[in-house]
N, C-alpha and C positions, 0 to 999 in steps of 0.2 A: 203469281210471279215467283219464279225460283231464283235463288241467289247462289252463286258459286262460292265454294269454301275458299277462304283466303288463308294461306299458310301462315301469315303473319299474326293472325288472331288466335293462335293456339293458346290454350290456358296455361298459366304458369305451373299449376300442379301437374298437368300432363307432361310437360317438358322435364320436370324434376324426376318423374317416375321413369321416363324413357332414358334419361341420362344415367340413372342408377342402374338400370337393366343392362345398358350397353357400354358402361364405362370401362369394363374389363377389370375392375378392382374386385378381386375375390378375397373373401375373408379367410385368414389362415386357420388351420385346424387347431383345436384346443390342445394345449400341451406343447406347442412349438415356441420358439423364441419370440416370434412376432405376436403370438396370442397365448400367453401362459395361462394355465388353469388357475382360477381364483377360488380359494376356499376360505371359510371362516370357522374357527373352532373356539372353544371356551377355556380349555386348560392347556398347560404346557405339555403335559403327558400326551394328550391327544394330538397336539401339534407335532410332536416327535414321531408318533405312529404314522400320521398322514405324510409327513416329510419322507419317512423311510419308504413308503409305497411309491411316492413320486420318483425318488432317486433310484429305486429298484428297476423301474421301467425307463428311466432316462427322460422323463417329462419335465418341462419347465413349469414352474409354479410360483404362486404368491399365496402365502398363508397369513391370514389376519387373526390375531389372537385378541379376542374381546369377550370377557366373561358376561357382559350384559346382553350381547346379541345371541340368538339361537344358532346352533351349529348348522352350517350349510356346506355340504360336500357333494353337491349334485354334479359338478363338473368332474370330480374324481370318479364318481360312480359311472358317469357316461363314458369315461376313458376305460374303466375296468370292464364294463359291460356294454360294448357298442351296439346300437340298434341293428337288428337283423332285417333284411328285406322280406316283405310278405310274399309268400309263394302260394298262388291260388291252385286249387285242384283242377285237374284236366277235365274239361267239359266234353260231353259226348258229341260226336259229329252228327250232322243231319241224317246220314245214311247208316249209322251204326245202331246196334241194338239198344233199346232204351234201358237205362240203368235201373228202372223201377222193376224190371223182371217180367214184363208183359210179353216178351218175345216179339214185339212189334218194333219197327224202326222208330227212332227218336222223333223224326219229323211227323210221324203219324200218331204218336202217343202223347208224350209230355212236351214236345217241341212246339206245340200250337200256341 
């Protein structure tokens, strides 16, 4: 006996996930007014150095000065060195010569 799926019995977790995906609320970039970069330093001297870097680039920031916590400047490092997209090497086409140097077509040599 088969039962039809009832749309009213959708799990609570499933609706929360889809609501997040399609809500249209996008998180602001780090260093903007809506999402300032948050760093933690141990000394006043280091705080001034980090603040100078933020102001040089015009990024919004929040610096926490706490000598008991370890220094955490990962958001500053992410802003200074943004991740680069991975670019893959071009693959040989089926009818092109095989890159192994056998002088056969790729589909007859290494493409099997």
